[in-house]
C-alpha positions in Angstrom: -39.3 -18.8 7.2 -41.4 -16.8 10.2 -45.2 -16.2 9.0 -44.7 -12.5 8.3 -43.1 -14.5 5.2 -45.5 -16.9 5.0 -48.7 -17.1 2.5 -50.9 -16.5 4.4 -54.3 -19.2 4.0 -58.6 -18.0 5.4 -60.7 -20.6 6.5 -64.1 -19.8 6.1 -66.2 -22.3 8.3 -69.5 -22.2 9.0 -73.2 -24.6 8.5 -74.5 -25.9 5.8 -77.1 -22.0 4.2 -74.8 -20.2 6.1 -73.5 -18.0 3.0 -70.2 -18.6 3.1 -70.6 -18.3 -0.9 -72.0 -15.5 -1.0 -69.4 -14.3 1.3 -66.5 -15.7 -1.2 -68.4 -13.5 -4.1 -68.3 -10.2 -2.5 -64.2 -10.0 -1.1 -63.7 -11.8 -4.6 -65.6 -7.9 -5.3 -64.3 -6.7 -3.6 -60.8 -7.8 -2.8 -58.9 -4.2 -1.0 -56.7 -5.3 -3.3 -55.1 -9.0 -2.7 -55.1 -11.0 -4.7 -56.9 -13.9 -4.0 -56.8 -17.8 -5.0 -60.2 -19.6 -3.5 -60.7 -24.0 -2.3 -64.5 -25.2 -2.3 -64.8 -27.6 -0.8 -67.8 -28.3 -2.1 -69.6 -31.5 -0.8 -71.6 -34.0 -3.1 -71.4 -35.2 -6.8 -71.8 -31.5 -8.3 -69.6 -28.8 -8.1 -72.6 -25.9 -8.2 -69.9 -23.9 -5.2 -66.5 -23.6 -7.8 -69.8 -23.6 -11.1 -71.1 -19.8 -8.8 -67.7 -18.5 -7.4 -65.8 -19.0 -11.3 -69.1 -17.7 -13.2 -68.2 -14.1 -11.1 -64.1 -14.2 -11.8 -62.2 -11.1 -11.6 -59.4 -9.8 -12.6 -57.8 -10.4 -8.3 -59.6 -13.6 -8.5 -59.6 -15.0 -12.5 -60.7 -18.2 -12.4 -57.8 -20.7 -12.6 -57.2 -19.3 -9.1 -60.7 -21.2 -7.4 -60.3 -24.1 -7.8 -62.5 -27.1 -6.4 -62.5 -30.3 -4.3 -65.8 -32.3 -4.6 -63.6 -35.5 -3.6 -65.9 -35.3 -0.5 -65.0 -33.1 3.0 -62.0 -31.5 2.6 -61.1 -33.0 6.4 -61.0 -36.1 5.5 -59.6 -36.4 1.7 -56.2 -34.1 3.2 -53.3 -35.4 1.5 -55.3 -36.7 -1.7 -56.7 -33.5 -2.5 -56.0 -30.8 -0.7 -52.1 -30.5 -0.1 -52.2 -31.0 -4.2 -54.7 -28.7 -4.4 -52.5 -25.4 -2.1 -49.6 -26.3 -3.5 -50.5 -25.7 -7.4 -52.5 -23.1 -6.0 -48.5 -21.7 -4.4 -47.0 -22.7 -7.6 -49.2 -20.4 -10.0 -47.5 -17.0 -11.6 -48.7 -14.9 -10.3 -48.8 -16.4 -6.6 -51.7 -15.6 -5.1 -51.4 -13.1 -2.0 -54.1 -15.1 0.1 -56.2 -18.2 -0.7 -59.0 -18.5 0.9 -60.5 -21.7 1.5 -64.6 -22.2 1.8 -65.5 -25.6 4.0 -68.5 -28.0 3.3 -71.1 -27.2 6.0 -70.4 -30.5 7.4 -66.5 -29.8 7.3 -65.0 -30.1 10.9 -62.2 -27.3 11.1 -59.8 -28.4 13.3 -58.7 -31.8 10.5 -58.6 -29.0 8.4 -55.9 -27.0 10.2 -54.1 -29.5 11.8 -53.3 -30.0 7.8 -50.8 -27.5 7.9 -48.7 -29.3 9.6 -47.9 -31.2 7.0 -44.2 -31.2 5.5 -44.4 -30.1 2.1 -46.4 -26.9 2.7 -46.0 -26.1 6.4 -43.4 -23.7 6.3 -45.1 -22.5 3.4 -48.1 -21.2 4.9 -49.8 -19.4 7.7 -53.9 -19.9 9.3 -53.7 -16.6 8.9 -57.4 -15.9 10.8 -61.4 -18.7 10.5 -64.5 -17.8 10.1 -66.9 -18.7 11.5 -70.8 -17.8 10.3 -73.8 -18.7 11.6 -77.1 -18.2 10.3 -79.2 -15.7 13.1 -82.2 -16.7 13.0 -81.2 -20.7 12.9 -78.8 -20.2 16.3 -82.0 -18.3 17.7 -84.3 -21.5 17.3 -81.6 -23.1 19.1 -82.0 -26.2 16.1 -77.7 -25.8 16.0 -76.8 -24.7 19.3 -78.0 -26.0 22.6 -77.4 -25.8 26.0 -74.5 -27.8 26.4 -74.7 -27.3 30.6 -78.1 -27.8 30.3 -77.2 -31.6 28.1 -73.7 -32.6 30.1 -76.4 -32.7 33.0 -79.1 -34.2 32.0 -76.5 -36.9 30.5 -76.0 -37.6 34.0 -78.7 -37.7 35.5 -79.3 -40.8 32.3 -76.1 -42.4 30.7 -78.7 -43.9 27.9 -79.7 -40.5 26.6 -77.8 -38.9 24.2 -78.9 -35.4 24.0 -76.4 -34.5 21.4 -77.4 -34.2 16.9 -74.9 -34.2 14.8 -75.2 -30.8 13.5 -75.4 -29.1 17.2 -71.7 -31.1 17.1 -70.8 -29.2 14.1 -71.5 -25.8 15.3 -70.1 -25.5 18.5 -66.7 -27.5 17.0 -67.0 -24.8 13.9 -67.4 -22.2 17.1 -64.7 -23.2 18.4 -62.6 -22.9 16.2 -62.5 -19.9 15.1 -61.2 -16.1 15.5 -64.6 -13.8 14.3 -68.3 -15.0 14.0 -70.7 -14.0 11.8 -73.8 -14.1 12.2 -75.9 -13.7 8.6 -79.3 -13.1 7.7 -79.9 -10.7 11.0 -82.6 -9.0 9.3 -84.7 -12.4 9.3 -84.0 -13.0 12.8 -84.9 -9.1 14.0 -82.9 -7.4 17.2 -84.1 -10.1 19.6 -83.4 -13.3 17.5 -79.8 -11.6 17.2 -79.2 -11.4 20.3 -80.4 -14.6 21.6 -78.3 -15.5 19.0 -75.1 -13.5 19.7 -75.6 -15.5 23.8 -76.0 -18.6 22.5 -72.2 -18.5 20.5 -70.4 -16.2 23.1 -71.7 -19.7 25.4 -70.4 -22.4 22.9 -67.3 -20.4 22.1 -64.5 -21.3 25.0 -62.5 -17.9 24.9 -64.0 -14.0 24.0 -64.8 -14.0 20.7 -66.0 -11.1 17.9 -69.7 -11.2 16.4 -70.2 -9.5 13.9 -73.6 -9.0 11.9 -73.5 -10.0 7.7 -76.1 -9.1 5.5 -76.1 -11.0 2.2 -72.0 -11.5 2.6 -71.6 -7.7 2.4 -68.3 -7.2 4.9 -64.9 -5.5 4.5 -62.3 -8.2 3.6 -60.3 -5.7 5.9 -62.3 -6.6 8.7 -61.8 -11.0 8.1 -58.8 -10.7 5.7 -54.5 -10.1 7.8 -55.9 -11.4 11.2 -52.6 -13.0 11.4 -54.4 -15.3 13.9 -51.4 -18.1 12.4 -54.1 -20.5 14.3 -51.9 -23.6 13.0 -50.2 -22.6 16.3 -52.4 -22.2 19.0 -54.4 -25.3 18.6 -54.4 -26.2 22.0 -57.5 -22.6 22.5 -59.1 -24.7 19.7 -60.9 -27.8 21.6 -63.7 -30.1 19.1 -64.8 -33.0 20.7 -62.6 -35.6 18.2 -59.7 -34.0 19.5 -57.8 -37.6 21.0 -59.8 -39.1 17.9 -57.4 -40.0 14.6 -60.3 -39.8 12.4 -64.0 -39.0 11.9 -67.0 -39.8 10.0 -70.1 -38.1 8.9 -72.5 -41.5 7.7 -75.7 -39.2 10.0 -75.3 -36.5 6.6 -76.0 -38.0 3.2 -76.5 -35.2 -0.7 -78.7 -36.6 -3.2 -77.7 -34.8 -7.3 -80.6 -34.5 -9.1 -81.2 -33.6 -13.0 -84.1 -31.5 -13.7 -85.9 -30.4 -16.3 -86.1 -27.1 -17.6 -88.9 -25.7 -16.2 -91.4 -23.2 -16.5 -92.3 -21.0 -13.8 -89.2 -20.1 -10.9 -92.0 -19.4 -8.5 -94.0 -23.3 -8.9 -90.4 -24.5 -8.4 -89.7 -23.0 -5.4 -92.9 -24.1 -4.4 -91.8 -27.9 -5.6 -88.3 -27.4 -2.9 -90.2 -26.3 -0.2 -92.5 -29.3 0.2 -89.6 -31.7 -0.6 -87.7 -29.7 2.4 -90.8 -29.6 4.6 -92.1 -33.0 4.1 -89.0 -34.9 3.6 -86.4 -33.0 6.4 -84.5 -31.7 3.5 -81.0 -30.0 5.2 -80.2 -27.6 2.2 -81.0 -27.3 -1.4 -77.9 -26.1 -3.6 -78.1 -25.2 -7.3 -79.4 -24.3 -10.9 -82.2 -24.5 -13.1 -82.7 -23.2 -16.8 -86.0 -21.7 -17.2 -87.9 -22.0 -20.7 -88.1 -18.3 -23.0 -85.5 -17.4 -20.2 -81.5 -16.4 -21.3 -80.4 -16.0 -17.4 -79.3 -19.2 -15.6 -81.4 -19.7 -12.5 -79.9 -20.4 -9.5 -81.7 -21.8 -6.3 -80.0 -22.3 -2.1 -82.6 -23.6 0.6 -82.2 -23.6 4.2 -85.0 -25.8 5.8 -88.3 -24.1 3.5 -87.1 -21.0 2.3 -86.3 -20.9 -0.7 -83.7 -18.5 -2.3 -83.5 -18.0 -6.1 -82.5 -15.7 -8.5 -80.8 -15.1 -11.6 -77.6 -15.1 -12.0 -75.6 -15.0 -15.7 -76.4 -16.2 -19.3 -76.5 -19.6 -20.1 -73.3 -19.6 -22.4 -72.6 -20.7 -26.0 -71.8 -24.0 -25.7 -73.6 -25.0 -22.1 -76.3 -27.7 -22.1 -79.1 -25.5 -20.8 -79.6 -27.9 -17.7 -80.5 -27.3 -13.8 -79.2 -29.6 -11.1 -79.0 -29.4 -7.3 -78.1 -31.3 -4.1 -80.3 -31.8 -1.5 -78.7 -32.3 1.8 -80.5 -34.3 4.5 -79.2 -36.5 7.8 -78.9 -39.8 6.4 -82.3 -41.3 8.1 -84.3 -38.7 6.0 -83.2 -39.8 2.5 -85.5 -41.2 0.8 -83.2 -40.7 -2.6 -86.8 -41.9 -4.9 -89.3 -38.9 -3.0 -87.0 -36.8 -3.4 -86.5 -37.2 -6.6 -90.1 -37.7 -7.7 -91.0 -34.4 -5.7 -88.2 -32.0 -8.2 -88.9 -33.5 -11.4 -92.3 -35.1 -11.6 
């Protein structure tokens, strides 16, 4: 079977809070006539992303076409979780015409690409393309993409120094594996920040890559679907920090799930999250809450101290009005009781 006959799969990767869920929501609503299926890899004990996407399911991507992998990083659970999910999607009637996979912000794309060589599926699907999202403001600040040449020079001078962080390593692997990089939230970075972010991405990329500015996840599906990259056959051109390693760990990160009571004021709730991020060095917060007197659910997403919230949908008749947040931080900075106290008390 040649690649034209295989079911195309697009992998959406990117750092925590880069805007992957927003992008996929827009793809679902504007699929350019394609019948989509979506796989969501939520990192944590509660499926916030899956719930968000299912709440806006439409005819071209009905709820049964949206599947969630909540048992940990997608690149670590290939045999137990990922392969059966792909097989289940391929068995749907009508069959999806394109599968979109949203990885967690911690997933390394290359181990996932290797899964497409799995005997049960390798003759049936192809990786149409890998799309890496990057927060333009964060990249411009150098938080996730340090100067590798400078780091290498410093290492040569002193073997005891390690100037790489887990965050930068994840970012570099995602860029190295990408066919297109989408720079998100360009308005927050400004023209100078966007230019700086593009330069940083190009320095990290092992080959020339298209870099596209995207606001609020709005991008023409024809730009990122139908690339025909066959990435599974192009592994040598997608270097990774973990090449030659049989496995990898994400012990540097930890997620905490917090049930939050009904809120009286969304702005005050956002202030709590901002203070938490500032004092506890939180990387990412995402989830939802109930607001007193409001029939709509409050969707909350935060990257560092930048908090955004909006009402996304009505509470369903049989649904319990409860709030739940996933909080992600580097392992050494997690204080579960302090996090819980900051959000609940």
